[in-house]
DSSP file (Angstrom, degrees, kcal/mol; ACC not computed):
  #  RESIDUE AA STRUCTURE BP1 BP2  ACC     N-H-->O    O-->H-N    N-H-->O    O-->H-N    TCO  KAPPA ALPHA  PHI   PSI    X-CA   Y-CA   Z-CA
    1    1 A M     >        0   0    0      0, 0.0     4,-1.9     0, 0.0     5,-0.2   0.000 360.0 360.0 360.0 -21.9    0.0    0.0    0.0
    2    2 A T  H  >  +     0   0    0      1,-0.2     4,-2.3     2,-0.2     5,-0.2   0.879 360.0  53.1 -64.0 -39.3    2.9    2.4    0.5
    3    3 A L  H  > S+     0   0    0      1,-0.2     4,-2.6     2,-0.2    -1,-0.2   0.905 108.5  51.6 -61.8 -40.1    3.6    2.9   -3.2
    4    4 A A  H  > S+     0   0    0      1,-0.2     4,-2.6     2,-0.2    -1,-0.2   0.899 108.6  51.7 -63.0 -38.1    0.0    3.8   -3.6
    5    5 A Q  H  X S+     0   0    0     -4,-1.9     4,-2.5     2,-0.2    -2,-0.2   0.902 109.9  49.2 -64.9 -39.6    0.4    6.4   -0.7
    6    6 A V  H  X S+     0   0    0     -4,-2.3     4,-2.7     2,-0.2    -2,-0.2   0.937 111.0  48.8 -64.3 -47.2    3.4    7.9   -2.5
    7    7 A V  H  X S+     0   0    0     -4,-2.6     4,-1.8     1,-0.2    -2,-0.2   0.907 111.5  50.7 -60.6 -42.0    1.6    8.1   -5.8
    8    8 A Y  H  X S+     0   0    0     -4,-2.6     4,-1.2     2,-0.2    -1,-0.2   0.942 110.3  48.9 -60.4 -47.4   -1.4    9.8   -3.9
    9    9 A Q  H >X S+     0   0    0     -4,-2.5     4,-2.4     1,-0.2     3,-0.5   0.905 109.0  53.8 -59.2 -42.5    1.0   12.3   -2.3
   10   10 A L  H 3< S+     0   0    0     -4,-2.7    -1,-0.2     1,-0.2    -2,-0.2   0.865 111.2  45.6 -60.5 -36.4    2.6   13.0   -5.6
   11   11 A S  H 3< S+     0   0    0     -4,-1.8    -1,-0.2    -5,-0.2    -2,-0.2   0.656 123.8  32.2 -82.6 -15.2   -0.8   13.9   -7.1
   12   12 A T  H << S+     0   0    0     -4,-1.2     2,-0.5    -3,-0.5    -2,-0.2   0.584 112.5  56.8-116.1 -13.5   -2.0   16.0   -4.2
   13   13 A D     X  -     0   0    0     -4,-2.4     4,-2.4    -5,-0.2    -1,-0.2  -0.885  53.9-174.1-129.1 100.3    1.1   17.7   -2.8
   14   14 A S  H  > S+     0   0    0     -2,-0.5     4,-2.4     1,-0.2     5,-0.2   0.844  87.6  54.0 -65.4 -33.7    3.1   19.8   -5.3
   15   15 A E  H  > S+     0   0    0      2,-0.2     4,-2.4     1,-0.2    -1,-0.2   0.922 110.2  46.9 -64.8 -43.3    5.9   20.4   -2.8
   16   16 A F  H  > S+     0   0    0      2,-0.2     4,-2.5     1,-0.2    -2,-0.2   0.920 111.4  51.9 -63.9 -43.0    6.3   16.7   -2.1
   17   17 A A  H  X S+     0   0    0     -4,-2.4     4,-1.2    -8,-0.3    -2,-0.2   0.911 110.8  47.7 -60.3 -44.0    6.3   16.0   -5.9
   18   18 A A  H  X S+     0   0    0     -4,-2.4     4,-1.0     1,-0.2     3,-0.4   0.911 112.5  49.1 -63.7 -42.1    9.0   18.7   -6.4
   19   19 A R  H  X S+     0   0    0     -4,-2.4     4,-3.8     1,-0.2     3,-0.3   0.854 104.4  58.8 -66.5 -35.1   11.1   17.2   -3.6
   20   20 A M  H  < S+     0   0    0     -4,-2.5    -1,-0.2     1,-0.2    -2,-0.2   0.831 104.2  53.0 -62.3 -30.7   10.7   13.7   -5.0
   21   21 A R  H  < S+     0   0    0     -4,-1.2    -1,-0.2    -3,-0.4    -2,-0.2   0.801 123.6  25.5 -75.2 -28.4   12.4   14.9   -8.2
   22   22 A T  H  < S+     0   0    0     -4,-1.0    -2,-0.2    -3,-0.3    -3,-0.2   0.787 140.4  12.3-104.1 -33.6   15.4   16.4   -6.4
   23   23 A D     X  +     0   0    0     -4,-3.8     4,-2.6    -5,-0.2     5,-0.2  -0.547  62.4 167.8-147.3  70.8   15.7   14.4   -3.1
   24   24 A P  H  > S+     0   0    0      0, 0.0     4,-2.6     0, 0.0     5,-0.2   0.888  79.7  51.9 -58.8 -41.5   13.5   11.3   -3.1
   25   25 A E  H  > S+     0   0    0      1,-0.2     4,-2.3     2,-0.2     5,-0.1   0.919 113.4  44.8 -61.4 -43.5   15.0    9.7    0.0
   26   26 A G  H  > S+     0   0    0      2,-0.2     4,-2.5     1,-0.2    -1,-0.2   0.907 112.6  51.1 -66.4 -42.8   14.5   12.9    2.0
   27   27 A A  H  X S+     0   0    0     -4,-2.6     4,-1.2    -8,-0.3    -2,-0.2   0.923 112.7  45.6 -62.1 -44.2   11.0   13.4    0.7
   28   28 A L  H  X>S+     0   0    0     -4,-2.6     5,-2.8    -5,-0.2     4,-0.6   0.913 111.8  51.9 -65.1 -41.8   10.0    9.9    1.6
   29   29 A A  H ><5S+     0   0    0     -4,-2.3     3,-1.1    -5,-0.2    -2,-0.2   0.908 105.2  55.8 -62.8 -41.4   11.7   10.2    5.1
   30   30 A E  H 3<5S+     0   0    0     -4,-2.5    -1,-0.2     1,-0.3    -2,-0.2   0.835 111.6  43.2 -59.4 -33.5    9.8   13.4    5.8
   31   31 A K  H 3<5S-     0   0    0     -4,-1.2    -1,-0.3    -3,-0.3    -2,-0.2   0.486 114.4-117.6 -88.8  -5.8    6.5   11.6    5.2
   32   32 A G  T <<5 +     0   0    0     -3,-1.1     2,-0.4    -4,-0.6    -3,-0.2   0.809  66.9 144.0  73.0  27.8    7.6    8.5    7.1
   33   33 A L      < -     0   0    0     -5,-2.8     2,-0.4    -6,-0.2    -1,-0.3  -0.825  32.6-166.1-106.6 141.5    7.3    6.4    4.0
   34   34 A Q        -     0   0    0     -2,-0.4     2,-0.3    -3,-0.1   -32,-0.1  -0.984   4.1-171.9-126.4 137.0    9.5    3.5    3.0
   35   35 A L        -     0   0    0     -2,-0.4     2,-0.1   -33,-0.1    -7,-0.0  -0.906  26.4-113.4-123.4 152.6    9.7    1.9   -0.4
   36   36 A S     >  -     0   0    0     -2,-0.3     4,-2.5     1,-0.1     5,-0.2  -0.362  37.3-106.3 -72.6 163.1   11.5   -1.2   -1.6
   37   37 A N  H  > S+     0   0    0      1,-0.2     4,-2.2     2,-0.2     5,-0.2   0.866 123.3  53.9 -61.2 -34.4   14.3   -0.7   -4.1
   38   38 A E  H  > S+     0   0    0      2,-0.2     4,-2.2     1,-0.2    -1,-0.2   0.928 109.4  47.0 -64.8 -45.1   12.1   -2.1   -6.8
   39   39 A E  H  > S+     0   0    0      2,-0.2     4,-2.5     1,-0.2    -2,-0.2   0.891 111.4  51.2 -62.3 -41.8    9.4    0.5   -5.9
   40   40 A K  H  X S+     0   0    0     -4,-2.5     4,-2.7     2,-0.2    -1,-0.2   0.911 110.1  50.0 -62.7 -43.1   11.9    3.3   -5.8
   41   41 A A  H  X S+     0   0    0     -4,-2.2     4,-2.3    -5,-0.2    -2,-0.2   0.906 110.3  50.2 -62.7 -42.1   13.2    2.3   -9.3
   42   42 A F  H  X S+     0   0    0     -4,-2.2     4,-2.1     2,-0.2    -2,-0.2   0.935 113.3  44.9 -62.9 -46.8    9.7    2.2  -10.7
   43   43 A L  H  X S+     0   0    0     -4,-2.5     4,-2.8     2,-0.2     5,-0.2   0.899 110.5  54.3 -65.2 -40.7    8.9    5.7   -9.3
   44   44 A A  H  X S+     0   0    0     -4,-2.7     4,-2.3     1,-0.2    -1,-0.2   0.913 108.7  49.6 -59.7 -42.7   12.2    7.1  -10.5
   45   45 A Y  H  X S+     0   0    0     -4,-2.3     4,-1.9     1,-0.2    -1,-0.2   0.927 112.5  47.2 -60.6 -46.1   11.4    5.8  -14.0
   46   46 A G  H  < S+     0   0    0     -4,-2.1    -2,-0.2     1,-0.2    -1,-0.2   0.879 113.7  47.0 -65.3 -38.9    8.0    7.4  -13.9
   47   47 A L  H  < S+     0   0    0     -4,-2.8    -1,-0.2     1,-0.2    -2,-0.2   0.852 112.5  49.8 -74.6 -32.3    9.3   10.7  -12.6
   48   48 A R  H  < S+     0   0    0     -4,-2.3     2,-2.3    -5,-0.2     3,-0.2   0.863  95.5  74.3 -68.5 -35.9   12.1   10.9  -15.2
   49   49 A R     <  +     0   0    0     -4,-1.9    -1,-0.2    -5,-0.2     9,-0.1  -0.491  59.5 152.6 -81.8  77.8    9.8   10.1  -18.0
   50   50 A S        +     0   0    0     -2,-2.3     8,-2.0     7,-0.1     2,-0.4   0.657  53.9  45.6 -87.4 -16.1    8.3   13.6  -18.0
   51   51 A L  B    S-A   57   0A   0      6,-0.3     2,-0.1    -3,-0.2     5,-0.1  -0.967  70.8-132.4-132.3 145.5    7.2   13.9  -21.7
   52   52 A H    >   -     0   0    0      4,-3.5     3,-2.1    -2,-0.4     6,-0.1  -0.372  45.0 -95.2 -78.1 168.9    5.4   11.7  -24.2
   53   53 A A  T 3  S+     0   0    0      1,-0.3    -1,-0.1     2,-0.1    -2,-0.0   0.814 127.4  55.7 -56.2 -32.8    6.9   11.2  -27.6
   54   54 A D  T 3  S-     0   0    0      2,-0.1    -1,-0.3     1,-0.0    -3,-0.0   0.413 122.1-105.9 -83.9   4.1    4.7   14.0  -28.9
   55   55 A G  S <  S+     0   0    0     -3,-2.1    -2,-0.1     1,-0.3    -1,-0.0   0.312  77.0 133.5  93.2  -9.6    6.0   16.4  -26.3
   56   56 A S        -     0   0    0      1,-0.1    -4,-3.5    -5,-0.1    -1,-0.3  -0.479  62.1-102.4 -75.4 147.1    2.9   16.4  -24.0
   57   57 A P  B     -A   51   0A   0      0, 0.0     2,-0.5     0, 0.0    -6,-0.3  -0.360  25.0-123.2 -72.6 148.8    3.6   16.0  -20.3
   58   58 A V        -     0   0    0     -8,-2.0     2,-0.2    -9,-0.1     0, 0.0  -0.783  31.8-138.6 -85.0 127.0    3.1   12.6  -18.5
   59   59 A S     >  -     0   0    0     -2,-0.5     4,-1.7     1,-0.1     3,-0.4  -0.479  17.5-117.7 -87.2 159.5    0.7   13.1  -15.6
   60   60 A I  H  > S+     0   0    0      1,-0.2     4,-2.6     2,-0.2     5,-0.1   0.844 116.5  61.3 -60.2 -33.6    1.0   11.6  -12.1
   61   61 A Q  H  > S+     0   0    0      1,-0.2     4,-2.4     2,-0.2    -1,-0.2   0.873 101.6  51.5 -64.4 -34.8   -2.2    9.8  -12.9
   62   62 A E  H  > S+     0   0    0     -3,-0.4     4,-2.0     2,-0.2    -1,-0.2   0.891 108.9  50.2 -67.9 -36.9   -0.5    8.0  -15.8
   63   63 A V  H  X S+     0   0    0     -4,-1.7     4,-2.1     2,-0.2    -2,-0.2   0.923 110.5  51.3 -62.5 -42.5    2.3    7.0  -13.5
   64   64 A A  H  X S+     0   0    0     -4,-2.6     4,-2.2     1,-0.2    -2,-0.2   0.914 108.4  50.5 -61.4 -42.0   -0.4    5.7  -11.0
   65   65 A S  H  X S+     0   0    0     -4,-2.4     4,-2.0     1,-0.2    -1,-0.2   0.873 107.8  53.2 -66.6 -34.3   -2.1    3.7  -13.8
   66   66 A L  H  X S+     0   0    0     -4,-2.0     4,-2.1     2,-0.2    -1,-0.2   0.916 108.3  51.5 -61.9 -41.3    1.3    2.2  -14.7
   67   67 A Y  H  X S+     0   0    0     -4,-2.1     4,-2.0     1,-0.2    -2,-0.2   0.924 107.6  52.0 -61.9 -44.7    1.6    1.2  -11.0
   68   68 A L  H  < S+     0   0    0     -4,-2.2    -1,-0.2     1,-0.2    -2,-0.2   0.881 113.0  44.6 -62.3 -37.8   -1.8   -0.5  -11.1
   69   69 A G  H  < S+     0   0    0     -4,-2.0    -1,-0.2     1,-0.2    -2,-0.2   0.813 111.6  54.5 -71.2 -30.7   -0.8   -2.5  -14.2
   70   70 A W  H  <        0   0    0     -4,-2.1    -2,-0.2     1,-0.3    -1,-0.2   0.830 360.0 360.0 -74.0 -32.9    2.6   -3.3  -12.6
   71   71 A R     <        0   0    0     -4,-2.0    -1,-0.3    -5,-0.1    -2,-0.1   0.514 360.0 360.0 -61.9 360.0    1.1   -4.8   -9.4
């Protein structure tokens, strides 16, 4: 459930989302959240992939839907 909590925080808290892009370990620690290495790698991939091939931004909701399919 923790990865779902992180995705929720990303979609509702812009400061947390910005911090996750620059200091994910610190952002998670501040919220008292822990992720496995696999979950961190998945999120890092989603956060790095900021644009679609057509140049439109990838939304946090799309990252969340990737998570639901990944589970």
